[in-house]
N, C-alpha and C positions, 0 to 999 in steps of 0.2 A: 396418498392423503387419507382416503377412506379404505379400510380393510374389507368391510362388507356393509351391506344395507339389509335391514330386516324390516319388512313392511308388506304391503299388498300391491298387486299389479293393478294399475288404473286402466291403461290401454296400451296398445303397441302399434308398431308400423312394420315395414318390411325388414328393417335391420335393428330395431330397438324396442324396448318396453319402457314404460314409465312406472316407476315404483314409488308409491306414496309412503313416506315415513313421517309420522307426526305432522300431517298436513302439508308437507312439502313433496312435490313430485320431482323425482330425479330421472332424467332421460339416460337410460343405460343401453349402450349398444351391446348386442349379443349375437352369437353365431346362429342360434335357432329361436327367434322370438315367438314362433308359433307353438313352442312347448309350454309357454306361460299362458295361463287362463286368467281372464279378467276376474278380479276380486280374490285371487289365490294368495294365501299367505306364503311369502318367500323369504329366503335368505340368499343373497347374491354376493359372491366374493368379487371385489372390484379392483380395477387397475385404472388409474388416471393417466391419460396421455395428453401432454401439452405440446402443441405445435405452434407455428408462427401465426396461424389463422384461427385456431380454436382450442378449447379445452374440452376433452371428451372423457366420458366414463364408460369403461367396458366391464361387463358383468358375466359371471360364470356360476353355475349351480354348485360346482365342487372345487375344492382346492387343487385337485389334480388337473382339471381343465384350465384353471387359472395359471398354474405353473407351466403347463404346456404352451399356453399363449405367451407367457413371458419368454420362454425358450425360443419360440418361433420369431418373435419380434426382435430378438437379439441377433438374428441372422441378417446380414447385410442384404438389403433389397426387399425385405419382408416388413410391411407396415401392418398396423393393427387391422385394417379392413381385409387384407390378404390373409392374415392369421385367422381371422374369424371365418373366412370362406373355407379355409382348410379344416378348421374345427367343425364346421357345419356338415362336412362329409362323413364324420364319425368313423373314420377308418384309421384309428390310432395305431393299431398293431401293424397295419400295412405301411403306414408312415414311418414308424420306428424301424421296421425291417429294411425299407428302401433306403433310409439314411445310413444305417449301419452297413448295408451291403453296397452302398454307392450306386444305387439304381436310379439314375437321373430320369430315365424313360418313365418309370413308374410315378415319380414325383410330378411329372408333367401332366398327369391325369387330374391333379388337383386344380381347382379354378385359379386363374391368374398366375400360374407357374409355367414359365418357359424353360428351355434348355439351360440358358445361362443362370437363371435364378435357381434352378434345381441343383446345378453344380455348386453354387454358392451356399445353398442350404446344407448340402453334404459336407462341404469344407468347414463351415462354421459349427455344425451341430453333431458331427460324427463322434460318438463316444461320450457325448454330453447329455443326450436326450434320454430322460427317464420317463417312460410311459407305463402306467400300471397295466398289468395283464387283466383281461376280463372287461366287464362293462365300464364305461366312462363315468356313468352317474351312479353314485352309491347312496346308501341310507343317509339322509341329512342328519339324523341323530348321531351317527358315527362321526361325522365331521365336527359337530358341536362338542361331542365327548373328547375328541382328539384335541380340540382347542383348549378345553378345560384342563386336560392332562398336561398340555404344553405350558399352561399358566402355572401349573404346579412344579414346573422345572424339568419335565421329561423331554428328552431330545428326540429328533426324528428317527434316529437309529433304534432307540428303545421302543418307540411307538409303532414301529413296523409290526411287532408281535400283536399289538392290539388291532391294528388295521387288518391283518391277516385273519385273526380269530373272529372278527365281527363283520367281515366284508359282506357276507350274504345274510346278515341277520336283520330283523325288524325290531330288535330290542330298543327300549327307550334309552334316552341319554343317561339317566341315572343308573340303569342296569349296566350299561356299557362302561361307565366310569367305575362303578363298584367292582365289576368283574375284571376290568382292565387293570385296576390297581392291584388286585390279587395276582394277576399275571406278571405284572412288573416287579412285585416284591419278591417273587420266587427266584 
């Protein structure tokens, strides 16, 4: 329903933050609520989960983290809270390698994951999980620029060039879009 929220953090709890957008506070569950500082301007990519008892909003600082969450909850036996617990560990490369190598013992090191669930994760996600190399959190300007380029009609495959070229930069959104378009036209 909501692709992202852009606003300021009001307060947080042990597994959520409240993001105020135009006078409305949205309770957003997140893997690491302590990374958010009160009053900080944020853009959080969201995923809405509807269950029998509640409607919840889960938020992520990057699209990569959001996509990993979606992959994890697609595995049978993994709910949104368990997926957040896995994301909180920030061992994305270890997670990817364990799934690809069928290492259930390694997956059991993550919170709320037992042997049967680990085997199910391997079965459901082997060969399907794409986790970017390097740090999980990237320049928020890069994320915004990628969204703008997607709106212009460029696909994920083409935008990989831009992500790679600007992954370690602190350039502004405008600079990334301008230079990114130059890369894409070549």
